[in-house]
matplotlib code that plots the C-alpha trace (Angstrom):
import matplotlib.pyplot as plt

x = [22.4, 22.6, 18.9, 18.9, 21.7, 19.9, 16.7, 18.7, 20.2, 16.8, 15.4, 18.3, 17.9, 14.2, 15.0, 17.6, 15.0, 12.5, 15.0, 16.0, 12.3, 11.8, 14.7, 13.6, 9.9, 8.7, 8.7, 5.3, 4.2, 6.4, 3.9, 6.6, 5.4, 7.5, 7.5, 9.6, 9.2, 10.9, 12.5, 15.0, 14.3, 11.5, 8.8, 10.7, 8.8, 5.4, 6.7, 8.2, 4.9, 2.9, 5.2, 5.0, 1.3, 1.3, 3.8, 1.5, -1.1, 1.1, 3.1, -0.2, -1.3, 2.0, 1.9, -1.4, 0.1, 0.0, -2.4, -3.5, -0.6, 2.1, 3.9, 3.9, 7.3, 7.4, 10.5, 11.0, 13.4, 14.4, 13.6, 15.0, 11.7, 12.8, 10.3, 13.1, 14.5, 11.0, 10.6, 14.1, 13.5, 10.0, 11.4, 14.1, 11.5, 9.3, 11.8, 14.6, 12.9, 9.6, 7.2, 3.5, 2.6, 3.9, 2.5, 2.3, 4.7, 4.7, 4.3, 2.0, 4.7, 6.2, 2.9, 2.2, 5.7, 4.8, 1.7, 3.4, 5.5, 2.3, 0.9, 4.2, 4.9, 1.2, 1.6, -0.8, 0.0, -2.0, -2.6, -0.3, 0.1, -1.2, -4.7, -4.0, -7.1, -5.0, -4.8, -8.6, -9.8, -9.3, -9.3, -6.0, -6.6, -3.5, -3.8, -6.0, -6.4, -7.3, -7.9, -9.8, -8.5, -6.5, -9.0, -11.8, -9.6, -8.6, -12.1, -13.4, -10.8, -11.5, -15.2, -14.7, -12.6, -15.2, -18.0, -16.4, -15.9, -12.3, -12.5, -8.9, -7.1, -3.7, -2.5, 1.1, 1.6, 4.6, 5.4, 4.6, 1.6, 0.7, 0.6, -1.4, -3.9, -4.5, -4.8, -7.5, -9.5, -8.9, -10.1, -13.3, -13.7, -13.2, -15.8, -18.3, -17.8, -18.0, -14.6, -11.1, -7.6, -5.9, -2.6, -1.7, 1.9, 4.2, 7.5, 9.9, 9.7, 13.5, 15.1, 12.6, 13.5, 10.6, 12.4, 10.4, 7.0, 6.7, 6.6, 4.0, 1.7, 2.2, 1.5, -1.6, -3.2, -4.2, -6.3, -5.3, -2.8, -3.1, 0.3, 0.4, 3.8, 5.8, 6.2, 9.7, 8.8, 5.6, 7.3, 9.9, 7.2, 5.4, 8.5, 9.3, 5.7, 5.8, 9.2, 7.8, 5.2, 2.0, -0.2, -2.4, -4.1, -2.1, -3.9, -2.3, -3.3, -3.3, 0.1, 1.4, -0.8, 2.1, 3.7, 6.9, 5.4, 4.3, 7.9, 9.2, 6.9, 8.2, 6.9, 4.7, 2.7, -0.2, -3.3, -2.2, -5.2, -4.4, -7.0, -7.5, -8.6, -9.3, -11.3, -9.8, -6.9, -8.2, -11.9, -12.3, -15.9, -14.4, -13.4, -10.6, -9.1, -9.6, -7.8, -4.8, -4.6, -4.8, -2.0, 0.1, -0.4, 0.7, 3.9, 4.5, 3.6, 1.7, -0.8, -1.1, -0.8, -3.0, -0.1, 0.1, -3.6, -3.2, -0.6, -2.7, -5.8, -3.8, -2.3, -5.8, -7.0, -3.8, -4.3, -7.9, -6.9, -4.2, -6.7, -9.2, -6.4, -6.0, -3.0, -1.0, -1.5, 0.0, 0.0, -2.9, -5.0, -4.3, -5.5, -8.7, -9.3, -9.0, -11.3, -13.9, -14.0, -17.5, -18.5, -15.5, -15.8, -12.5, -13.7, -16.5, -15.6, -16.7, -14.3, -15.5, -13.8, -15.1, -13.7, -14.9, -14.0, -10.6, -11.0, -11.7, -12.6, -13.9, -13.6, -12.4, -12.3, -10.3, -8.1, -6.1, -2.9, -3.5, -1.1, 0.1, 1.2, -1.7, -4.2, -7.7, -11.0]
y = [-50.0, -51.1, -50.8, -47.3, -46.3, -47.9, -46.0, -42.8, -43.3, -44.0, -40.8, -38.8, -40.2, -39.4, -35.9, -35.4, -36.5, -34.1, -31.3, -32.0, -32.0, -28.7, -27.2, -28.4, -27.4, -24.0, -21.4, -20.1, -20.1, -17.1, -15.0, -13.6, -11.2, -10.1, -6.7, -6.2, -2.5, 0.6, 2.0, 3.9, 5.6, 7.7, 6.2, 6.0, 8.8, 7.1, 3.6, 4.8, 6.3, 3.2, 1.1, 3.6, 3.3, -0.5, -0.6, 1.7, -1.0, -4.0, -2.6, -2.0, -5.6, -7.0, -4.9, -6.6, -10.1, -10.5, -12.7, -16.0, -15.5, -15.0, -11.7, -10.5, -9.8, -7.5, -8.2, -5.2, -5.5, -2.7, -3.8, -0.4, 0.0, -2.6, -5.3, -7.9, -7.2, -7.4, -10.9, -11.9, -10.4, -12.0, -15.5, -15.1, -14.0, -17.0, -19.8, -18.7, -16.6, -18.6, -15.7, -16.5, -13.8, -10.9, -7.5, -3.9, -3.8, -0.7, -0.5, -1.8, -3.6, -4.9, -6.5, -7.9, -9.4, -11.2, -12.9, -16.0, -16.3, -16.3, -19.1, -21.1, -20.8, -20.6, -17.6, -14.7, -11.0, -8.7, -5.0, -4.2, -0.4, -0.1, 0.3, -1.5, -3.0, -6.0, -7.0, -6.9, -8.4, -11.3, -12.3, -13.8, -16.5, -15.5, -11.7, -9.5, -5.8, -3.3, -0.2, 1.1, 1.0, 3.8, 3.7, 4.7, 7.5, 8.9, 8.9, 10.6, 13.3, 14.1, 14.1, 16.6, 18.9, 18.8, 19.5, 22.8, 24.0, 22.8, 21.2, 21.6, 18.8, 17.3, 13.8, 12.9, 9.2, 7.1, 4.6, 1.4, -0.7, 1.7, 4.6, 2.7, 1.4, 4.8, 6.5, 4.1, 5.3, 9.0, 8.3, 6.8, 10.0, 12.1, 10.0, 10.4, 14.2, 14.4, 15.9, 14.8, 15.5, 18.4, 16.5, 12.9, 11.9, 9.5, 9.7, 6.9, 5.6, 5.7, 9.1, 11.0, 14.4, 16.8, 19.5, 18.5, 17.6, 20.8, 23.2, 20.9, 21.3, 25.1, 25.3, 23.2, 25.9, 23.2, 24.4, 21.3, 18.5, 15.0, 13.6, 9.8, 8.8, 8.2, 11.0, 12.0, 12.0, 13.9, 16.5, 17.0, 17.3, 20.0, 22.0, 21.8, 22.7, 25.8, 26.7, 26.5, 29.1, 27.0, 27.7, 24.7, 23.0, 19.9, 16.6, 13.3, 10.0, 8.5, 6.8, 10.3, 10.9, 11.3, 14.1, 13.2, 14.1, 17.5, 18.1, 17.1, 19.7, 22.4, 25.9, 24.3, 22.2, 24.6, 23.8, 20.4, 18.0, 14.4, 11.6, 9.6, 6.1, 6.5, 9.0, 12.3, 11.5, 14.0, 12.9, 11.3, 10.6, 7.5, 5.0, 3.9, 7.4, 7.9, 4.7, 5.6, 9.1, 7.8, 5.3, 8.0, 10.4, 7.6, 7.3, 11.1, 11.7, 14.8, 12.8, 10.5, 11.0, 9.4, 7.0, 6.0, 5.3, 2.9, 0.9, 1.0, -0.3, -3.0, -4.1, -4.4, -6.7, -8.8, -9.2, -10.1, -12.8, -14.1, -14.2, -16.2, -18.6, -19.9, -20.6, -22.6, -20.7, -21.6, -19.6, -21.7, -21.3, -17.5, -17.3, -19.2, -17.1, -13.9, -15.1, -15.9, -12.3, -10.8, -7.3, -6.8, -3.4, -1.7, 1.3, 3.0, 1.1, -2.5, -5.0, -8.2, -10.9, -13.9, -16.4, -14.0, -10.6, -9.7, -5.9, -5.2, -1.5, 0.9, 4.3, 7.2, 10.9, 14.1, 16.3, 19.5, 20.7, 23.9, 26.8, 24.9, 21.9, 19.7, 17.6, 19.2, 17.6]
z = [35.4, 31.8, 31.4, 32.7, 30.4, 27.4, 28.3, 28.6, 25.2, 23.7, 25.3, 24.0, 20.5, 20.6, 21.8, 19.1, 16.4, 17.8, 17.8, 14.3, 13.2, 15.0, 13.2, 9.8, 10.3, 9.1, 11.9, 11.1, 14.8, 15.3, 13.3, 11.0, 8.3, 5.4, 3.8, 0.6, -0.3, -1.5, 1.6, -0.7, -4.0, -5.3, -3.1, 0.2, 1.9, 1.4, 2.2, 5.5, 6.5, 5.4, 7.6, 10.5, 10.4, 10.3, 13.2, 15.2, 15.2, 15.4, 18.3, 20.2, 19.5, 20.7, 23.8, 24.6, 24.3, 20.5, 18.6, 20.2, 22.7, 20.0, 19.0, 15.4, 13.9, 10.8, 8.7, 6.3, 3.4, 1.0, -2.6, -3.9, -5.8, -8.4, -9.3, -9.9, -6.4, -4.9, -6.1, -5.0, -1.5, -1.2, -2.1, 0.5, 3.1, 2.4, 1.9, 4.3, 6.9, 6.9, 6.9, 7.1, 4.6, 2.6, 3.5, 2.4, -0.5, -2.7, -6.5, -9.2, -11.3, -8.1, -6.9, -10.3, -10.4, -7.1, -8.3, -9.8, -6.7, -4.5, -6.5, -6.5, -2.8, -1.7, 0.5, 0.9, 0.2, 2.4, 1.8, -1.2, -1.3, -4.8, -6.4, -9.6, -11.2, -12.2, -8.5, -8.2, -11.4, -12.0, -8.3, -7.3, -4.6, -2.6, -2.7, -0.4, -1.2, 1.6, -0.6, -3.6, -7.1, -8.8, -11.6, -9.2, -7.8, -11.2, -12.5, -9.4, -9.7, -13.4, -12.8, -9.9, -12.0, -14.8, -12.3, -11.3, -14.8, -15.5, -19.0, -20.3, -18.5, -19.3, -18.2, -17.6, -16.7, -15.7, -18.5, -16.6, -15.6, -12.8, -15.2, -17.8, -15.3, -13.6, -17.0, -18.0, -15.0, -15.9, -19.4, -18.0, -16.0, -19.2, -21.1, -18.3, -18.3, -22.1, -22.6, -23.8, -22.4, -24.1, -23.7, -22.7, -22.5, -20.8, -18.9, -17.8, -14.3, -13.8, -13.8, -16.0, -17.5, -17.6, -19.6, -22.7, -21.1, -19.0, -22.0, -23.7, -20.6, -20.8, -24.5, -24.2, -22.0, -19.6, -16.6, -14.7, -15.1, -13.5, -12.8, -12.4, -10.9, -7.8, -5.2, -6.3, -10.0, -9.4, -7.3, -10.0, -12.7, -10.7, -10.3, -14.0, -14.9, -12.7, -14.1, -17.6, -16.7, -16.2, -13.3, -13.9, -11.0, -10.1, -9.3, -8.3, -6.8, -3.3, -3.8, -3.0, 0.0, 2.4, 4.4, 2.7, -0.7, 0.6, 1.8, -1.7, -3.3, -1.1, -2.1, -4.7, -2.3, -1.6, -3.7, -5.0, -5.1, -3.9, -4.0, -0.8, -0.1, 3.7, 5.7, 6.8, 9.1, 11.6, 11.6, 15.0, 14.1, 12.5, 15.2, 12.9, 12.8, 16.6, 17.4, 15.2, 16.7, 20.2, 19.6, 17.8, 20.7, 23.2, 21.1, 21.2, 17.5, 16.4, 14.4, 11.4, 7.7, 5.0, 4.1, 7.8, 7.8, 4.8, 6.7, 9.9, 8.1, 6.4, 9.7, 11.2, 8.5, 8.8, 12.5, 12.1, 9.6, 12.0, 14.9, 12.9, 11.6, 15.2, 17.5, 14.9, 11.6, 8.3, 5.1, 3.8, 7.0, 7.0, 3.4, 4.3, 7.4, 5.4, 2.7, 5.4, 6.6, 6.2, 7.3, 9.6, 11.2, 10.6, 12.6, 10.6, 7.4, 6.6, 5.1, 3.4, 1.3, -0.6, -3.1, -5.9, -4.2, -2.7, -2.9, 0.7, 0.6, -2.1, -0.3, -2.4, -1.7, -2.6, -0.5, -1.1, 0.4, 2.5, 3.3, 6.4, 4.4, 5.6, 3.6, 3.8, 2.6]

ax = plt.figure().add_subplot(projection="3d")
ax.plot(x, y, z, "-o")
ax.set_aspect("equal")
plt.show()
């Protein structure tokens, strides 16, 4: 009897140690993914659509049993579009909630602020919703982009305007790293077209007042104005420019490729040109688009927006990385799995990474908002 009791005690002690180790071990096997992003503030409309698109794919994967038999849990946290809060929220997600990776955060200064944290905590960031060149070059070992750069978009837009005879172009840019980066691409487009901007000016990211800038645009006799800013700020700039009397063609970048942005523009939406980094969201010729549309229909949605497609594509890349990382992934094994992706068919678009290239996709196109409030190519 004493031997049995002694054996039972030893068994209980071993069980207790195992339980303690389990509690102290990282919960990576739960496939938790952290998303610190601006769910409130000037980018909220686009962020919500990005996330809706990601969930469209992640929910479908989970409904089929998840990845390697494990469900994916997306933990979204509002960073209020403040880079400082982004870093604080990301650290909490990694150290307290044991996420395998960070995912689909919005904002250039915000993603740049995360770079030291990625290196410190050795955790990957997949699909940041920004096209900042600084996130592509130099290559950061823990960051994986799933979209083209803002510089490519801005240059393409300026070149297009010049090709149709529009030579008097103004540029208004948000006074942060996103604005500076995108404006560099625009200036490359000007140089290629052999023209110069008739006006280039900046506005603060937080609560800008366009009362002074809008008359400058009108006085410059600009035929077009490229506005580099968040959805809320860009919409307010457009309204001020129209109120000042300018009828210039409005052009903005893919960070504003959301239905929410069109709603913010209201009566001024028609004719606005928005660059895009994914194929036409109604082009079923692309398997990527057809897959998203089919899943949206199954959920009772009318369709998908460009912002939703960005989240959808990022989620597909994330899931492929998780699949390749095996049944017991860690942040390091996920990073290695992503870096090993070569010519992965996203659905009509090919994604590849390597130790010297973390860009993913380089697709860029233009769209225009039609009379019905839809993006047209």
